[in-house]
N, C-alpha and C positions, 0 to 999 in steps of 0.2 A: 532445793532447787533456785533458789537467791544466790547460795556457791557456786552452782554450774554456769550461771548468767554473769556472777561476777569475774569467771574462768575466761569465760570466752567474749564476754562482752566488756574488753577493757575499756579504760579512760581511753586511751590511744587509737582502738578499732572504732569506740564511738564518732570522735571527731573526725578519722577519716571517713566514715560515713555519712557523718554531717558537712562535711568539705565539698565528697563526692554530689549530695544530691544537690547541695547551691550550685559547685560548677556547672552539673549537669543545665539545671535553672536556669544560670548565666549563658550558658553555651547554645540552649534552644531559644533563649531570648532574642539574642544576638544572630541566630539562625535564618529564623521568621523573619528579622528586618530584612536581612542582604537579600533574602528568597526574595521576598515583596519587590524590592529595588531591581533586583535580577530580571525578575520577570515581565517588572512593567519596560526598562531596557528594552532588555531582547526582544520584546512585543512588537516595538517602534522601531529595533534597528534592522532585525535580524528575522530570516525565514523561521517559518514554524518549527521545520526539524529541526534546524540548528538552535536555536531556542529550547528544546527540550531536550536534547542532548546536555548541553550547557547545566539547566538544573541538574541533573542528574548526576552531574559530575560533581555538580557543588554538592548535594545531599551527600553522594557516599565521602567526599572528603569531609563533609562535618562528624558521618559515623566514624570513620578513621582518626579524626583529631580527639571527639569522644571518648573512645576506647583505649587513646595511646595515652590520657590524661588519666583516666580511670586508673590505669595499670601503674602510672608514674606516683599517683595518690599511694595506692600499696606497696610499692616499692617494689614492683617489678620493673624490670629493664625488658624492651622490645628486642636487644640484640642477646639478652639470655634465651629469650624464647625460641629466636631462630635459629640458634645455635642448639636448643634441644631436638627441635624440630629434627632436623638431622637427615636422616635417612628420608624418612617422612615427604619432606620439603620436598625433596627431588623426586618421588613419586609425585605429588601433587601437580609438581610442576609440568612433566611431562601429564598427566591428566588434564591440566589446565591449557594447554597448548591451543586447543581448540578454540576457548575462549578468546585466546589474546588474537586469534587469526581471524575470529569475528569481530572483535573491536575494533583491529586495522582494517579489514575491509568496510567495518561500516563509516570509520572517516573517510574514506576513497569513496562509499557512498553518497556521504554529502556533500563533499567537496565537485564532484561531477555535477552535482544538480540533477539526476535525473530522474527524481521523482522525489514527490513530497505528500504530505499528508491530505487526504482527499482525493488523490490521486486514482485512476482504475488502471489497473496493472494487471500481466500476465506472466508469470515465469512457470515455464517449463509448461507444464496443464493444469495450471491453478492462476484461477483469478479472483481478483477482487476489488476491492478499496482499501487503500493505504489507512490504517485505524491508527497505530504508533509504529514511532521510530525509534526504538531501543538500541542499546549498547551491543547487543549480542543478534540481535534479529528485526526482521519485520514483521508486525504483526496485521494481518488482511482481514476485512470482513466480507466474504462471499455475498452473493446477489441473494441467497437465502438463509442468511445473518450465522453463518458459522465463521470463527475464528481458526484462521491456518495462521501458524509461525512458520515463517521461513529465516533459515540463518544467514547474516549479510554474506556469510563467506560464498552461498550458493548464490544470493540474489548479484555480484559480482561474475561469477563465473557463467551464471546461467544467461541465453536470452531474454531481457527484459524488454518487454511491448509494453510501453505508456500511452495508452491512450485517450488520455485526459492532458499530455506533455504540451501542444498546441490548443490553443482557444476552439477549432473547427476540424472538420474529419468530411472525409468523403463515404457517401454510403453507395455502393454499387448493388443495383438489382436487376439480376437477370428473368427475361422473360422471352418464350419463346415465340414462333408464329409459324402457322401452318406454310408448309411447300409453295402449298397455289397461292399465297400471300404476293401482292406487289410489294416487293421490298421498300421501295421508296415511299409507298403510301404510309406502311407499316413504319418506317422510322419519324416520317413526315407527324405524324399522331402521337407517337412515342415522345417528341419532342414537346407536346402540348400541355404532358401532365406536371412539371415542376413546377407550371404559372397556376395550378390548380392546388397545392402545397404550399399553405400561410408558411410555414417555417422553414422554407426553403430557400435558400440563399442565394442572392442572383451575381453575386460576386465572391466567390469564382462562378465564372457561369456553368452551367450544367453540361454534361459530354455525354455522347450517344456512339455506339461503335458494335457492330458485328462481331459476335462471339463464337462463329463455327457453327457446324452442321452438326445438329443432333439428330436423335434418333426418333423422335418426332416432331421435329422443327429446327427453322434455321433462330438460333439465340439472338437478342438483341440486348446489350445490357446499357442501364439507364444510370450515370451516377450523378449525385445532387452532391453539393455542400452543404453543412450544417453546423451547428453550433452543438458541442457536445453535452450537453445538461437536453437537449431537444431528439437524442438519438430513438427512443422507443416512439416518442409521438410525430417524427419525421418518416419514421418507419409504417407505421398506420396509415397517415395521410399517402404516402407514395403508393403502397399496393393497393389501397382504397381507388385510388384514382387511376390507376393502370387501367385495374377491370373495368370501372365505369366508363373511361375511355375508349377501351377496346369494343366493350358491349356495344355502344352508342355510333363507332366508328363499323361496326360489323366483322370484326377482325377475331378471326378463330386464335383462343391459346390452348395448341395439342395436347394432350395427356395420354400414356401411354394403354393402348388398347389390345384386347384380345379377342381375336374370334375363336370361337367354338363351334367345331362340325358334329351333327350324330348322325349317326349310322345305324340302320334297322337291323 
């Protein structure tokens, strides 16, 4: 047994293993120190998504340098590995074409500042909050807490709807009134609703307009402005206020009805 160990674990191999371990310790300590400084600086100077990308690039650089360092200790030349890869390298290159495309698209997404972590976006038919922005993709957390991964190339090509891009937004609520209703009276009554909703903004001012003749009544639209974070609360306040205000004013909100006639 000792003969076998002496055959394979020569003094030169042991020296290389010890050198590798010590080198990795030094590499790791330096990486941790620089990474901590990088996090502190990027957090103060850069946007969160840009800071995350830089930190990941630095991490990949650390892994790359560590691998090259280890290969060098064991006298393995990186150029020789690339030469040995040959046709396999070409095949991998074609396979990695999509990855490179996503990386390049990721930089375009970052530079145009169309989204950031925490934004609520819709891409095609997928909606959710941006949870992370990575080199290859963006991860969304849907309202029912599912993770959806969207490639950066898709983000760049598709129609992106970012409802969090601006601090405020408008909520349009459609309500119908009976054809027998005095339209001016209905309009004036609906105009009193925003003041009954504490979270509705007064600037910009709410808007009200007619929106066509429906099957069961005439449609009116109430548009109110709100902070993005208050969307659900404002929806509840507005719907409750419309129903109560119309009931108090005696205005009927029509709904589809079916008359059934029976015969003997």
